C-alpha positions as CSV (number, residue, x, y, z in Angstrom):
1,M,-28.0,4.8,52.3
2,S,-27.7,3.0,49.0
3,L,-26.6,4.7,45.7
4,E,-27.7,3.3,42.4
5,V,-25.0,3.1,39.7
6,K,-26.7,3.8,36.4
7,I,-25.4,3.8,32.8
8,P,-24.7,7.4,32.0
9,P,-25.3,9.1,28.7
10,V,-22.0,8.8,26.7
11,G,-22.8,10.5,23.5
12,E,-25.5,11.5,21.0
13,S,-27.3,8.6,19.3
14,I,-25.9,6.0,21.7
15,S,-28.7,4.1,23.5
16,S,-26.9,1.1,24.8
17,G,-23.5,-0.5,25.5
18,V,-21.9,-3.6,27.0
19,V,-20.4,-4.0,30.4
20,S,-17.2,-5.4,29.1
21,V,-15.3,-5.9,32.4
22,W,-15.9,-5.2,36.1
23,H,-12.8,-3.7,37.7
24,K,-14.4,-4.3,41.2
25,K,-16.2,-7.4,42.4
26,S,-19.5,-7.7,44.0
27,G,-19.1,-7.5,47.8
28,E,-15.9,-5.5,47.5
29,F,-15.4,-2.1,49.2
30,V,-14.9,0.7,46.7
31,N,-13.7,4.3,47.2
32,A,-15.1,7.4,45.4
33,G,-13.3,7.8,42.1
34,D,-12.4,4.1,41.7
35,A,-13.1,2.6,38.3
36,L,-16.0,0.3,38.6
37,F,-16.4,-1.1,35.1
38,T,-15.7,-0.4,31.4
39,L,-18.7,0.4,29.3
40,E,-18.1,-0.5,25.6
41,T,-20.3,1.2,23.0
42,D,-20.3,1.1,19.3
43,K,-18.0,4.1,19.2
44,V,-15.8,4.3,22.3
45,S,-15.0,2.5,25.6
46,T,-15.5,4.5,28.8
47,E,-14.5,3.7,32.4
48,I,-17.4,4.4,34.8
49,V,-16.2,5.4,38.3
50,A,-17.8,5.3,41.7
51,E,-19.4,8.5,42.9
52,K,-19.3,7.5,46.6
53,S,-17.4,5.0,48.8
54,G,-19.1,1.9,50.1
55,L,-19.8,-1.7,49.5
56,L,-20.5,-2.7,45.9
57,E,-23.3,-5.0,44.8
58,T,-23.3,-5.7,41.0
59,K,-26.6,-6.3,39.2
60,V,-25.4,-7.4,35.7
61,A,-22.7,-9.8,34.5
62,E,-19.7,-9.0,32.3
63,G,-20.6,-9.1,28.6
64,Q,-24.2,-8.1,29.2
65,E,-25.7,-5.4,27.0
66,V,-27.3,-2.6,29.0
67,K,-29.4,0.5,28.2
68,I,-28.6,4.1,29.0
69,G,-30.0,4.8,32.5
70,E,-30.2,1.2,33.5
71,V,-29.1,0.3,37.1
72,V,-26.1,-2.0,37.0
73,A,-24.9,-1.9,40.6
74,I,-25.7,-0.5,44.1
75,I,-23.1,1.1,46.4
76,D,-24.0,0.9,50.1
77,D,-22.3,3.9,51.6
78,S,-23.3,3.0,55.2
79,K,-20.6,0.3,55.0
80,R,-17.0,1.2,55.8
81,A,-13.8,-0.5,54.8
82,G,-12.5,-3.0,57.5
83,R,-15.6,-2.5,59.8
84,Q,-19.1,-3.7,60.1
85,S,-21.9,-1.3,59.4
86,E,-23.8,0.1,62.4
87,G,-26.7,-2.2,63.3
88,G,-25.7,-4.5,60.5
89,D,-26.0,-8.3,60.3
90,G,-22.4,-9.1,61.0
91,A,-20.9,-8.3,57.6
92,K,-17.4,-9.6,57.3
93,E,-14.5,-7.2,57.5
94,A,-13.1,-6.2,54.1
95,V,-9.5,-6.3,55.2
96,S,-7.0,-7.6,52.7
97,K,-4.2,-9.9,53.9
98,P,-0.7,-9.7,52.4
99,P,0.4,-13.0,50.7
100,A,2.4,-15.4,52.9
101,A,6.1,-15.7,52.2
102,G,6.7,-17.8,49.1
103,E,3.1,-17.7,48.1
104,P,2.8,-16.8,44.4
105,Q,1.0,-13.6,43.5
106,K,-1.7,-13.4,41.0
107,S,-0.2,-10.9,38.6
108,A,-3.3,-11.1,36.4
109,S,-5.8,-9.6,38.8
110,R,-8.2,-7.4,36.9
111,E,-7.5,-4.6,39.2
112,V,-3.9,-4.3,37.9
113,L,-4.6,-4.9,34.2
114,S,-4.2,-2.0,31.9
115,P,-7.3,-0.9,29.9
116,A,-5.7,-2.3,26.7
117,V,-5.0,-5.7,28.3
118,R,-8.4,-5.9,29.9
119,R,-10.1,-5.3,26.6
120,I,-8.1,-8.1,24.9
121,V,-8.9,-10.4,27.9
122,D,-12.6,-9.7,27.6
123,E,-12.8,-10.0,23.8
124,E,-10.7,-13.1,23.5
125,G,-12.1,-14.8,26.6
126,V,-8.7,-15.5,28.1
127,D,-8.5,-16.3,31.8
128,P,-5.9,-13.8,33.1
129,A,-5.2,-16.0,36.2
130,S,-3.8,-18.7,33.9
131,V,-1.4,-16.5,32.1
132,A,2.1,-15.7,33.3
133,G,2.9,-12.0,33.2
134,T,6.2,-10.8,31.7
135,G,5.8,-7.1,32.6
136,K,7.1,-5.2,35.5
137,G,6.1,-6.8,38.8
138,G,4.7,-9.8,37.0
139,R,2.0,-7.8,35.2
140,L,0.3,-9.0,32.1
141,T,1.2,-7.3,28.8
142,K,-0.8,-7.3,25.6
143,A,1.8,-9.7,24.1
144,D,1.2,-12.1,27.0
145,V,-2.5,-12.2,26.5
146,M,-2.4,-12.3,22.7
147,A,0.1,-15.2,22.8
148,A,-2.2,-17.0,25.3
149,A,-5.2,-16.5,23.0
150,E,-3.3,-17.9,20.0
151,N,-2.0,-20.9,21.9
152,R,-5.5,-21.6,23.2
153,G,-6.5,-22.5,19.7
154,E,-4.0,-25.4,19.6
155,V,-5.9,-28.5,20.3
156,A,-4.1,-31.6,21.7
157,I,-4.7,-34.8,19.8
158,P,-6.2,-37.5,21.9
159,P,-4.1,-40.7,22.3
160,Q,-6.8,-42.7,20.5
161,L,-6.8,-40.3,17.5
162,A,-3.0,-40.3,17.4
163,E,-2.9,-44.1,17.2
164,R,-5.4,-44.1,14.4
165,K,-3.4,-41.5,12.6
166,A,-0.3,-43.6,12.9
167,E,-2.3,-46.5,11.4
168,N,-3.3,-44.1,8.5
169,R,-6.9,-44.2,9.7
170,S,-8.2,-40.6,9.7
171,E,-11.1,-39.4,11.8
172,P,-12.8,-36.0,11.4
173,P,-11.9,-33.6,14.3
174,S,-14.5,-32.6,16.8
175,T,-16.7,-29.6,16.2
176,E,-15.0,-27.7,19.0
177,A,-11.7,-28.0,17.2
178,R,-12.9,-26.7,13.9
179,F,-14.3,-23.3,14.8
180,T,-14.8,-20.8,17.6
181,R,-18.0,-18.8,18.0
182,K,-17.9,-15.4,19.8
183,K,-20.1,-12.4,20.0
184,M,-19.1,-9.4,17.9
185,S,-18.2,-6.4,19.9
186,P,-20.4,-3.3,19.7
187,L,-17.6,-1.5,17.8
188,R,-17.3,-4.3,15.2
189,R,-21.1,-4.4,14.8
190,K,-21.1,-0.6,14.2
191,I,-18.3,-0.8,11.7
192,A,-20.1,-3.5,9.8
193,A,-23.4,-1.5,9.8
194,Q,-21.6,1.6,8.6
195,L,-19.8,-0.1,5.8
196,V,-22.9,-1.8,4.5
197,M,-24.9,1.4,4.8
198,A,-22.2,3.3,2.8
199,Q,-22.4,0.7,0.1
200,H,-26.2,0.8,0.0
201,T,-26.7,4.6,0.1
202,A,-23.8,6.1,-1.9
203,A,-22.7,5.7,-5.5
204,I,-19.1,4.8,-4.6
205,L,-16.4,5.1,-7.3
206,T,-12.6,5.0,-6.9
207,T,-10.0,6.7,-9.0
208,F,-6.3,6.1,-8.7
209,N,-3.0,7.9,-9.2
210,E,0.6,7.6,-8.0
211,C,3.1,10.0,-6.5
212,D,6.9,10.1,-6.2
213,M,7.8,10.3,-2.6
214,T,11.4,11.4,-3.2
215,A,11.0,15.1,-2.4
216,V,9.1,14.5,0.8
217,Q,11.5,11.8,2.0
218,D,14.5,14.1,1.3
219,L,12.9,17.1,3.0
220,R,11.8,15.0,6.0
221,K,15.3,13.6,6.4
222,K,16.9,17.0,6.1
223,V,14.7,18.7,8.9
224,Q,13.9,15.7,11.1
225,D,16.5,16.3,13.8
226,A,15.8,20.0,14.1
227,F,12.1,19.5,14.0
228,T,12.1,16.8,16.7
229,K,14.4,18.9,18.9
230,K,12.3,22.1,18.5
231,Y,8.8,20.6,18.8
232,G,9.3,17.3,20.7
233,V,7.6,15.2,18.1
234,K,8.8,13.5,14.9
235,L,7.8,14.7,11.5
236,G,5.8,12.0,9.7
237,F,4.3,11.5,6.3
238,M,0.7,11.9,7.4
239,S,1.0,15.6,8.2
240,F,2.2,16.2,4.6
241,F,-0.8,14.3,3.2
242,I,-3.2,16.2,5.5
243,K,-1.8,19.5,4.2
244,A,-1.9,18.3,0.6
245,A,-5.5,17.1,1.1
246,V,-6.6,20.4,2.5
247,E,-5.2,22.3,-0.5
248,A,-6.9,19.8,-2.8
249,L,-10.2,20.2,-0.9
250,K,-10.0,24.0,-1.4
251,T,-9.6,23.4,-5.1
252,V,-12.5,20.9,-5.2
253,P,-14.9,21.9,-2.5
254,S,-17.5,19.4,-3.4
255,I,-15.4,16.6,-1.9
256,N,-15.5,18.5,1.4
257,G,-19.2,18.2,1.8
258,R,-22.1,15.8,2.2
259,I,-25.6,15.0,0.9
260,E,-28.5,15.6,3.3
261,D,-31.9,14.6,1.9
262,D,-32.3,16.7,-1.3
263,D,-29.6,19.2,-0.3
264,F,-25.8,19.3,-0.6
265,I,-24.0,20.9,2.3
266,E,-20.5,22.3,1.4
267,N,-18.3,22.7,4.5
268,H,-16.0,25.7,4.8
269,F,-13.9,24.1,7.5
270,Y,-11.5,21.2,7.3
271,D,-11.9,18.6,10.0
272,I,-9.9,15.7,8.7
273,G,-10.5,12.1,10.0
274,V,-7.4,9.9,10.3
275,A,-8.2,6.2,10.3
276,V,-6.4,4.4,13.1
277,G,-6.4,0.6,13.5
278,T,-6.8,-0.8,17.0
279,E,-7.2,-4.3,18.6
280,R,-10.9,-3.7,18.7
281,G,-11.3,-2.4,15.1
282,L,-10.9,0.7,13.0
283,V,-11.6,4.1,14.6
284,V,-11.4,7.6,12.9
285,P,-10.4,10.4,15.3
286,I,-10.8,13.9,13.9
287,V,-8.0,16.5,13.5
288,R,-9.9,19.7,13.9
289,D,-9.3,22.8,11.7
290,A,-6.4,21.1,9.9
291,D,-6.0,24.1,7.6
292,R,-5.1,26.4,10.6
293,K,-2.6,24.0,12.3
294,S,1.1,23.8,11.8
295,F,2.9,20.6,10.9
296,A,4.0,20.3,14.6
297,D,0.3,20.7,15.7
298,L,-0.8,18.0,13.3
299,E,1.9,15.6,14.4
300,R,1.0,16.2,18.1
301,D,-2.7,15.5,17.4
302,I,-1.9,12.3,15.4
303,A,0.4,11.0,18.1
304,G,-2.1,11.9,20.8
305,Y,-4.9,10.1,19.1
306,A,-2.7,7.0,18.5
307,T,-1.9,6.9,22.2
308,K,-5.5,7.3,23.2
309,S,-6.6,4.6,20.8
310,R,-4.1,2.1,22.2
311,E,-5.1,2.9,25.7
312,G,-8.8,2.9,25.0
313,K,-9.2,6.5,26.1
314,L,-10.8,8.0,23.0
315,K,-13.8,10.2,23.7
316,I,-17.0,10.3,21.7
317,E,-16.3,13.9,20.7
318,D,-12.9,12.8,19.2
319,L,-14.8,10.8,16.6
320,Q,-17.6,13.1,15.5
321,G,-17.9,15.7,12.8
322,G,-15.2,15.0,10.2
323,T,-15.5,16.4,6.7
324,F,-13.0,14.1,4.9
325,T,-11.0,11.0,5.8
326,I,-7.5,9.7,5.1
327,S,-6.7,6.0,5.6
328,N,-3.2,4.7,5.5
329,G,-3.2,1.0,4.6
330,G,0.5,1.2,3.7
331,V,1.5,0.8,7.4
332,Y,0.1,-2.8,7.1
333,G,1.9,-3.4,3.7
334,S,-1.1,-2.7,1.4
335,L,0.1,-1.8,-2.1
336,L,-3.4,-0.8,-3.5
337,S,-6.9,-0.8,-2.2
338,T,-10.3,0.8,-2.7
339,P,-11.3,2.5,0.6
340,I,-15.0,2.7,1.5
341,L,-16.6,6.0,2.4
342,N,-17.1,7.2,5.9
343,P,-20.7,8.4,5.8
344,P,-22.0,11.0,5.4
345,Q,-18.7,12.2,3.9
346,T,-18.3,12.3,0.1
347,G,-14.6,11.4,-0.1
348,I,-11.8,9.3,1.4
349,L,-8.2,9.2,0.4
350,G,-6.3,6.0,0.6
351,M,-2.5,6.0,1.2
352,H,-0.4,2.9,0.5
353,K,3.0,1.3,0.9
354,I,6.0,3.2,-0.5
355,M,7.7,0.8,-3.0
356,P,10.8,1.4,-5.1
357,R,9.6,1.1,-8.7
358,P,11.0,1.9,-12.2
359,I,9.5,5.0,-13.8
360,A,10.2,7.0,-16.9
361,L,11.8,10.4,-16.2
362,E,12.8,12.6,-19.2
363,G,13.3,9.6,-21.4
364,K,15.2,7.6,-18.8
365,V,14.2,4.8,-16.5
366,E,14.9,5.5,-12.8
367,I,14.0,3.7,-9.6
368,R,11.9,6.0,-7.4
369,P,10.0,5.5,-4.1
370,M,6.4,5.4,-5.4
371,M,3.1,5.3,-3.6
372,Y,-0.3,4.5,-5.1
373,L,-3.1,6.9,-4.1
374,A,-6.8,6.0,-4.2
375,L,-9.7,8.4,-3.9
376,S,-13.1,6.8,-3.3
377,Y,-15.9,9.3,-3.7
378,D,-19.7,9.6,-3.9
379,H,-20.5,10.0,-7.5
380,R,-23.9,11.5,-6.7
381,A,-22.0,14.7,-5.5
382,V,-18.7,14.5,-7.1
383,D,-17.9,14.2,-10.9
384,G,-15.1,12.1,-12.3
385,K,-13.3,15.3,-13.4
386,E,-13.4,16.7,-9.9
387,A,-12.1,13.5,-8.4
388,V,-9.1,13.3,-10.8
389,T,-8.4,17.0,-10.2
390,F,-8.3,16.4,-6.5
391,L,-5.8,13.5,-6.8
392,I,-3.6,15.4,-9.1
393,K,-3.6,18.3,-6.6
394,V,-2.6,15.9,-3.8
395,K,0.1,14.4,-6.1
396,E,1.5,17.9,-6.8
397,G,1.7,18.8,-3.2
398,I,3.6,15.6,-2.3
399,E,6.0,15.7,-5.2
400,D,6.7,19.4,-4.7
401,P,6.3,20.1,-0.9
402,Q,7.3,23.7,-1.4
403,K,3.8,24.2,-2.8
404,L,2.4,23.4,0.7
405,P,2.3,25.9,3.5
406,L,5.5,24.7,5.2
407,D,6.2,26.3,8.6
408,F,9.4,24.6,9.8
């Protein structure tokens, strides 16, 4: 009996995806629960597993876009591993042979690649069999594949061109050497569409302020060891900013809402999106009910989402329903920026790099660790006075953490 492998529903509003990589090859025997392929959508990547054991026959190629419900493979469960099917036509036994002594192993087999490495291999078009793995047991690491992708762009100069160059006779390089064309991933296309939509539909304005990070740095340094020992997670800056943002949203509730047709919906809960950069692009997992969570809970959520993002294990529900977003460009060295709204939200807070700068304090100039803050907001729903009030409230919470609901 044959079982059709169909593209399952993976989330509301998602109608298609891309079969980014097959983990099993056509004609290979698979067991129930084995990962068959990775489905990449405009929001998350999901591994689709086999529901039954049998011989796999793929119907679509890697990189092909498929619709929800489309048949992409067939599993013949009448076939058994290592034996011919009853009454079959002499199918070959699917018995794997160990490599001969001295025979080099292919460390880059797709079956042994981690999800993060498979994603880079697929997006960069790197042949894993041509890359030497430096990981345990010869496995490929992300660094191996990224290095191969970068080195691939180095084009050797033909002898004839080298001779002409030596004779000071230049010749334009070939078209292939001047650019590389590759299809945008569904996530990147979604990001592009969201950003353009935000610019077209909202009246985006950005206001700025700065905050002195001295108090937070001192408090964090003072309690870090005890906090880590007690809760098993480090105390970072993001949890302070989430707490400060929640207090500011309570003061200016219009920033914790959204416009829907002719109505304005004001949320009375605080689901804060934390922007996370990945190899595939920017994703915004949601910290649910941030106002009810302790600093330790916030740090666990943030660390858990960071791990899921790196491993490609974020679920669609992890990304839905946020009321406000915080983006930290400072981790990449950004000193100042104007973040773009995450529709349909009306506000996004941008954190930036902490830089020692001279500031005036009580008539004296002192060097303090300063951070620029940026609030982009939808001017249709939020007035300038409200935006400034919000940023000042965040600034006060960071410069005097005792005003926040500390619980450690």
